[in-house]
Structure formats: C-alpha cells, structure tokens
Phi, psi and omega in degrees: 000132179282125181262170176299323178296318177301314180296322179296316179294321178297317181296315179300319182293343181286348183275096186212118179303335179293335177207077187305144175289117182256119186243117173265096193298137182256165181223357176203183184296315183295315179296323178295318180290326176296318178297314179298317182295335178286351179106009181294137179278355179202162176237132175242140175272157173252124182298322180295311180299319178298311182299312181301316183294337180259010173083022179234153174284156174290153177111050175063027177266335180286143179286151179302315184300318181291322178296315181292326177298319178295316178302315181300318181291322178294315179302317182292340186270344184232164180255351180271165178299145179240134173242136187251132173277113183251028177052234180273003178114358180050044178208145181289338181213185182299321180299321178296322177296319177300320178295320178298314181296322175301321178292321177299316180294321178296330178284344177102001176285155185237009177208157175218151165255132175232121186261144180271335180058233178260012182291149176296146183302318181297321178296315182290325177300323177296323178293318178297317179298321178293322177296316179296319180297321179295320179294317179298320180295329179273352180074027182241128178282067182303136175273112180259112180263104183276112182273133180244122190258018181301314180283318182300319182263359181062044184281139178071183178286141185303321184291341180255003187292321180296312180298320178296320179297316179294322178294317177296317179303314180298320180294319181289325177293320176298328181281349177124005177295152178265328181207175184230134181247121180239087177287160179091005181227122172222355180291135188306318184298316181289319178301317179298316180294322178295314180298323180290325186268351181252122183272056181187167179300136179259132177251132180239139175274128183239165179181193181307130179092349180282156174301160180291166178302316181296319179295319179292324176297320179295336178275350178115357178289137181255351183207136176232140184229141175276348177057229183275000185302317183293315178299319179298319179295321179296318180290333176296324176298318178302312182296313182295320179295318180293315180296319180295316181298313185286320184277324186237348180074020179242178193221023187293339178297344183259011184301328184261018182297146173288146179298142178307312184298322180294315179294318181296324180294335178297337185256007179263142176077000000 
C-alpha cells in the first residue's frame, strides 16, 4: 500500500533539472484528473483557480476550511502525489500556518506552496518553520515550496532584486523549506543566476512566451508551473462562448470542446 510518506518521497524526487517537474496546475477534481490522465507524475493546485472556482478572489480571501476541502477532494480523485498552493498559509500568524499545514497533511497532500508576498523575510521564515514543524509532527517529509514574490510584485529597486531574492531563499531554506519558487522570472540570465545561487530546487512560473521546460532545465530549474494560466484559459472560453452566442448567435468558440462522454467518464468508478 502506498503511504503518504511514500508519496512525499516520490514527489521530492521529481525535482530534477535534468528532467524538470512540469506542473499544469489544477483547480478542481475534473482538471486534476485530466492532468493525471495526460501522464503527469504529480498534481499541483493553483490558488487563484481554486479561489475563483469557489467564488473568492485570489490573495488569502478564501477560508481555510473551503481550501482544505478542495485539497481533500483532489487528493481522493488521483493516485499521484498532490501539492497544494496555500497562498500565504491561511493563517494570521505562524501558528495559524502550522494549523493549515496539519490540515493539508490530513487531507493527504504531500507538498505546499507558501508565498511571502509583501511580508518581511523574518516573518515569512517563521511561517515556513511552523509548516515544517507541523510536517515533522505528522511524520511526513512534506515538500515546502517557499514562494518569493520580489520579482512578481516588483518589490524594491530592480538592481537589488536578485540579491534580495537569494537572501530570502537562504532564510527560508534555513527555516525548513524544501525548494524555492520565484514567479515573475523567465529570462535565461536571471533563471541561471537564481539556480546557481539557491541551494535547493528552483521552481519557475511559465506561460506563453517563456522558454521551454527543457531550456529551463538546462538553466538549472528543477520545476516549472503553469500556475493560474490553465484556469484563466478555461474561463476565457466561457467569456468568448457567451459573447459570441449573445452577440452573433454562433458557437465557434466551442469547436475544441472535450466530448461530454470523455469528461463524464473521468468521474465514474
């Protein structure tokens, strides 16, 4: 029988620049099963997609209970390891983050993303440490992906952003992070410097215009994620189909739809 510890170890081992872990982030059971059926060795949730699907904006607005319920349903729907994006930790302080992580582990997920946003590095390091303590208490080698938002949010002066990111990465790793996620960066020179300066697997956010998975791996990235891009694309189909139907009475936006039977079959058995 495959245990949570087995899944956690398997997930950690997938982080390898020689063959980067490519994650098409899911936001519900059907999207998770589609990702698994495509051959993905793991499923990652997108906090934005999850929040949107549950009627909340992204950015720590979703309640912890609703987020954990979604994680539980995704874990139950797939056989591969699941990592959950828990935004800033769904807690007002480090203790709250620890409680969230305990809930994530109880749901069966084996990884988390925790983002620092505009939080001070020392504060976020405490959150990472609380997450690690909760994982240790549960006896699970949880993969903690510490997200650093310096580039994504354009924090600080541009010329000091790389050094600040590396300093934060080091602090989060000392606190117990397993890897570091730096969204907002895909240019080869910066990715190379980040991979060289971070003593842990580097995760890069990708989308249209970004280098390929293989190219990013050659630069040192061990994990690439589509983040909210897939959910955004799905919702764009909704908008285009509705606008076309209402304005023109036609349906060409739906030409590439998945067959009803195929989707329905994902939820049988």
